[in-house]
N, C-alpha and C positions, 0 to 999 in steps of 0.2 A: 271363698273360692267360687269363681264363676262357673257356669254350666259347661262352657267350652273347655276350661282347664280340667274339670272333673272327668270329662269323657276322653280328653287327649292324653292324660297321664298314663293310663294302663296301656294304650296302644303304643306309646313311645317306649315304655319300659319293656314290653313284651316283643318288640321287634328284634329279631335275631338275624345275623348276617347269613346270607346264602351265597354259595359259590357253585359253579359248574366246572367239573374237571374230568380227567381221565385216570382210571385206576392203573397205577404203574407197578404195584406189588400187592400180592395177597397171600404171602407166605405165613402170616401170623394167624392165630385162631381168633375169629371174629374181629379182625382188624385189617384195614387196607391203607395203602398210601395213595393219596389222590394228588395229582399234579394239576394246578390251576395256572393257566396262562392269561396274561393281560398285556395290553399295548399301552405304552406311556411315551410321551414325547420327551426327547432329550432336553434338559433345562436350557442349554445354550444353543444347540444347533437345530432344535425342533425336528430332528429325525425321529421317526417312530421306532421304538425298541420293544422287543418282546421280553417280558419279565415273567419268571416262573416261581411259584411257591408250592411247597409240598406240605400237605396236611395229613396227619394220621387220623383216620376216622373209624368209628365203631360200625361194624357191618353185620347186620342180622339177615341180610338178603342173599348172601353168598355171591358177591360180585366176582367177576373174572378180570384178568388183566386185559385192558383195552376197552372196557365198558365206560361209557360216558355217564357220569352220575351227578346228582345234585346233593350237596352236603349242606348242613345247617349247624350253626354253633350250638353247643350244649354244655352241660355241666362237665367238670373234669372227670373223666372216667379212669384215667391212669396218669402217670407222670407226663406222658406226651400226647394223650388223646383228649382233644377238646371239641371234636366235631363228630357228627353221626350222619349216616347216609339216609337221606330223605326218600329218594327214588332213583331208579335206574332209568335215565333218559333214553339211552340207546345201548342195547346189549349187543354182544357179538355172538356169532354162531359157534357152538363147540366144534372141535375138530372132527368128531364122529359124524356130525350132520353135513359138514363140508365134503367129507369123503363120500357120503351117500349121494349128494347132489352130483358129484363128478361121475360116479359109477352108474 
């Protein structure tokens, strides 16, 4: 095995998918549903279409609905959870803080 192959193998294996999306549901304990949007061209007409995917993610940070979060692939945590929240990119203000700003 050459030196370049030895150093490239761990990097390629440890690379996990990352996505950025918006939290659309947080009703579960330590779980959220994150909706990720992407733009794809139509195969025939080349018109740009929006495609959405929903992922269940493990949440230790206590995200709220509307937060923009970065999720990363992880080991299976339940029957449907295969992602975890890496960071909150942009949070929203709680309703109590909004009321204080108005008053």
